[in-house]
C-alpha positions as CSV (number, residue, x, y, z in Angstrom):
1,X,113.4,13.1,75.9
2,X,114.6,15.9,78.2
3,X,112.6,19.2,78.2
4,X,114.6,22.4,77.8
5,X,113.8,24.8,80.6
6,X,114.1,28.6,79.8
7,X,116.3,30.1,82.5
8,X,115.6,31.4,86.1
9,X,113.8,28.5,87.2
10,X,111.0,28.5,84.7
11,X,108.8,25.7,84.3
12,X,110.0,23.1,81.3
13,X,108.9,24.5,77.9
14,X,106.5,21.8,76.6
15,X,105.4,21.7,73.1
16,X,101.8,22.5,72.7
17,X,101.2,23.4,76.2
18,X,99.3,26.5,77.0
19,X,100.6,28.8,79.5
20,X,100.0,27.6,83.2
21,X,98.1,30.9,83.9
22,X,95.6,30.3,81.2
23,X,92.0,29.3,82.0
24,X,90.3,29.4,79.3
25,X,86.6,37.7,66.0
26,X,89.5,37.5,62.6
27,X,88.3,34.5,62.5
28,X,84.9,34.8,61.4
29,X,82.5,34.1,64.2
30,X,85.3,33.6,66.4
31,X,86.2,35.1,69.9
32,X,89.1,36.7,71.6
33,X,91.5,34.4,73.2
34,X,93.2,35.1,76.6
35,X,96.4,36.5,75.8
36,X,99.2,34.1,74.8
37,X,97.0,31.0,75.4
38,X,98.4,29.8,71.9
39,X,102.1,30.7,72.3
40,X,103.3,29.1,69.1
41,X,101.0,31.2,66.8
42,X,102.9,33.9,64.8
43,X,102.0,36.8,62.5
44,X,103.7,37.3,59.4
45,X,103.4,40.7,58.1
46,X,104.3,42.1,54.7
47,X,105.0,45.9,54.6
48,X,103.6,46.2,57.9
49,X,100.3,44.8,57.2
50,X,99.1,41.2,58.4
51,X,99.9,38.8,55.5
52,X,99.9,35.5,57.0
53,X,99.8,33.1,60.1
54,X,102.2,30.5,61.1
55,X,103.4,28.1,64.1
56,X,106.7,27.8,65.7
57,X,107.7,24.3,65.1
58,X,111.4,25.0,66.6
59,X,113.0,27.8,67.9
60,X,113.9,29.3,64.3
61,X,111.3,27.4,62.1
62,X,107.9,28.4,61.2
63,X,105.3,26.2,59.6
64,X,102.8,28.0,57.2
65,X,101.5,27.6,53.9
66,X,103.4,27.6,50.3
67,X,100.8,30.3,49.0
68,X,102.0,32.8,51.5
69,X,105.7,33.1,50.1
70,X,105.1,31.7,46.6
71,X,104.3,35.3,44.9
72,X,105.8,37.5,47.6
73,X,109.4,38.8,48.5
74,X,110.3,37.8,51.8
75,X,112.6,40.7,52.3
76,X,109.3,42.6,52.9
77,X,108.0,40.3,55.6
78,X,108.5,40.4,59.6
79,X,107.6,37.8,61.7
80,X,106.0,38.6,65.1
81,X,106.6,35.8,67.7
82,X,104.9,36.0,71.2
83,X,102.3,38.5,69.6
84,X,98.7,39.1,71.1
85,X,97.7,42.7,70.4
86,X,99.1,44.2,67.0
87,X,99.1,47.5,68.8
88,X,101.3,46.5,71.6
89,X,104.9,44.9,70.2
90,X,106.3,44.9,73.7
91,X,108.0,41.8,74.6
92,X,107.3,40.4,71.1
93,X,110.2,39.1,69.3
94,X,110.5,40.5,65.6
95,X,112.3,38.2,63.1
96,X,113.2,38.7,59.3
97,X,113.0,35.6,57.0
98,X,116.2,34.1,56.0
99,X,115.0,31.3,53.9
100,X,111.8,29.6,52.8
101,X,111.3,26.0,51.7
102,X,108.0,25.5,49.7
103,X,106.9,21.9,49.4
104,X,108.2,20.7,45.8
105,X,104.9,19.4,44.8
106,X,103.4,22.8,45.4
107,X,100.9,23.7,42.6
108,X,98.1,26.7,42.4
109,X,95.0,27.0,40.5
110,X,92.4,29.8,40.5
111,X,90.4,27.7,43.2
112,X,92.7,25.9,45.1
113,X,96.6,25.1,46.2
114,X,97.9,21.7,46.4
115,X,100.7,20.7,48.9
116,X,100.3,24.1,50.2
117,X,103.0,23.9,53.0
118,X,106.3,25.7,53.5
119,X,108.9,26.4,56.3
120,X,110.2,29.7,57.0
121,X,113.7,29.8,58.6
122,X,114.2,33.0,61.2
123,X,117.3,35.1,60.9
124,X,117.9,34.1,64.3
125,X,116.6,32.0,67.0
126,X,113.8,33.0,69.3
127,X,113.9,32.5,73.2
128,X,111.5,30.0,74.8
129,X,109.1,31.7,77.5
130,X,105.6,31.6,78.6
131,X,104.6,33.5,75.5
132,X,106.6,31.6,73.1
133,X,106.5,27.7,72.7
134,X,106.6,25.4,69.7
135,X,103.7,23.4,68.8
136,X,103.7,19.4,68.6
137,X,103.4,18.0,65.4
138,X,101.1,15.0,64.7
139,X,102.2,11.5,64.2
140,X,102.6,10.5,60.6
141,X,99.3,9.5,59.1
142,X,97.5,10.6,62.2
143,X,93.5,11.0,61.2
144,X,91.8,13.8,62.9
145,X,88.3,13.6,61.2
146,X,85.4,13.9,63.8
147,X,87.6,15.7,66.2
148,X,87.0,19.4,67.2
149,X,89.6,22.0,65.8
150,X,90.7,25.1,66.6
151,X,91.8,28.1,64.2
152,X,93.6,31.0,65.6
153,X,94.8,34.1,63.5
154,X,94.7,37.8,63.0
155,X,93.0,37.7,59.8
156,X,89.9,39.7,58.4
157,X,86.8,39.5,60.6
158,X,84.6,38.7,57.4
159,X,84.8,39.0,53.6
160,X,84.5,42.9,53.5
161,X,85.8,43.3,57.0
162,X,89.2,44.6,58.4
163,X,91.8,42.6,60.2
164,X,91.6,42.1,64.0
165,X,93.8,43.7,66.4
166,X,94.1,40.9,68.8
167,X,94.2,37.1,68.4
168,X,91.0,35.5,67.5
169,X,90.0,31.8,67.9
170,X,87.1,29.7,66.4
171,X,85.9,26.0,67.3
172,X,85.5,23.9,64.2
173,X,84.5,20.4,63.7
174,X,86.9,18.4,61.5
175,X,85.0,16.6,58.9
176,X,86.1,13.0,58.1
177,X,87.7,12.7,54.5
178,X,84.5,11.0,53.2
179,X,82.2,14.0,54.7
180,X,84.7,16.5,53.0
181,X,84.1,14.4,49.7
182,X,80.6,14.8,50.1
183,X,80.6,18.6,49.9
184,X,80.7,20.9,46.9
185,X,84.3,21.0,47.0
186,X,84.7,17.3,45.9
187,X,86.3,17.9,42.5
188,X,89.1,20.1,44.0
189,X,90.0,17.9,47.0
190,X,93.2,15.7,47.3
191,X,94.0,13.0,50.0
192,X,96.5,15.5,51.5
193,X,93.7,18.0,52.4
194,X,91.2,18.2,55.2
195,X,88.1,20.0,55.8
196,X,86.2,21.7,58.4
197,X,82.9,23.4,58.7
198,X,80.7,25.1,60.9
199,X,78.0,27.6,60.3
200,X,79.2,31.2,60.7
201,X,83.0,30.3,61.6
202,X,85.9,29.9,59.3
203,X,89.4,31.0,58.6
204,X,89.6,33.9,56.2
205,X,92.3,36.2,54.4
206,X,95.1,36.8,56.9
207,X,94.9,33.6,58.6
208,X,96.3,31.6,55.6
209,X,99.1,29.5,56.9
210,X,97.9,29.7,60.4
211,X,97.5,26.4,62.3
212,X,94.6,24.1,62.8
213,X,94.9,22.8,66.4
214,X,93.6,19.9,68.1
215,X,93.6,19.4,71.8
216,X,95.1,16.0,72.7
217,X,94.6,13.5,75.2
218,X,97.8,14.2,77.0
219,X,96.9,17.9,77.7
220,X,98.8,19.3,74.5
221,X,97.9,20.8,71.4
222,X,98.9,19.3,68.1
223,X,99.1,21.0,64.7
224,X,96.4,19.2,62.5
225,X,96.5,21.4,59.7
226,X,97.4,24.5,58.3
227,X,94.9,27.0,56.8
228,X,95.2,26.6,52.9
229,X,92.2,27.5,50.9
230,X,88.4,28.1,50.7
231,X,85.5,29.7,48.7
232,X,84.4,32.6,50.3
233,X,84.2,33.2,54.0
234,X,82.1,31.0,56.4
235,X,80.3,30.2,53.0
236,X,77.3,27.7,54.0
237,X,78.0,25.6,50.8
238,X,81.8,25.2,51.0
239,X,84.0,23.9,53.8
240,X,87.3,25.5,54.7
241,X,90.2,23.4,53.5
242,X,93.7,22.7,55.4
243,X,97.0,20.9,54.2
244,X,97.2,17.7,56.4
245,X,100.3,18.1,58.6
246,X,100.3,14.6,59.4
247,X,101.0,13.8,55.6
248,X,104.3,15.9,55.6
249,X,106.0,14.8,58.9
250,X,109.0,13.6,57.3
251,X,109.4,16.5,54.9
252,X,108.9,19.0,58.0
253,X,111.6,17.3,59.9
254,X,113.9,17.2,57.3
255,X,113.6,21.0,56.5
256,X,113.5,22.1,60.2
257,X,116.4,19.8,61.9
258,X,118.6,22.5,62.6
259,X,116.0,24.0,65.2
260,X,115.3,23.2,68.6
261,X,111.9,22.3,69.9
262,X,110.5,22.6,73.3
263,X,111.1,19.0,73.9
264,X,114.6,18.9,72.5
């Protein structure tokens, strides 16, 4: 498969590849990331406030959570692509949302969301460059239990705290399905969900819809999950819950086929 090149002799845009110049706190217990080291991560704002996260899967499609769109007007939303610091929007691509597909099996209760996945189509494509790339999708059915995941976002730094100005990240162990079922969330879980847990770290309000990433053996990041739901933030009793992306590959490809990926 031919990698596309963004003009001027730039290196090929590969999905899931951090920028070449990368070496390596919303996120509860997290830390600032090197700017643009996760160049597929987007911020979805609503009425100029942080609303949800997401990840570019093509040049015009954002993978996010269904609950980010189910009860809100997309006409009030703006997607910021290539963002690091919310106070510096220079070189950031701003897009409106022309269409959203929420998974047809999406349901919501007071505690949890099921089939919590959505694809937002931008009003026009974004250009690929060192600050804007697509994330790689996993193989259908791929299991990430026992691996280390990374969550990134601008959401609240804690239950009663404000949103972060800069992109934050936290590393979290991904539980096996059995470990997930052994938690206090057992009665709410479905096979399409996955869990992470680490004392003092968690995704929090504002990171909904953002990606749970795993660094694969080929040197690329793969999106293992979509931040979905949890009880509290970094609560010792309850792991964070994510939508398993590998369960929805056919659905994702069906609803994003009109876009270009870094590798198409």
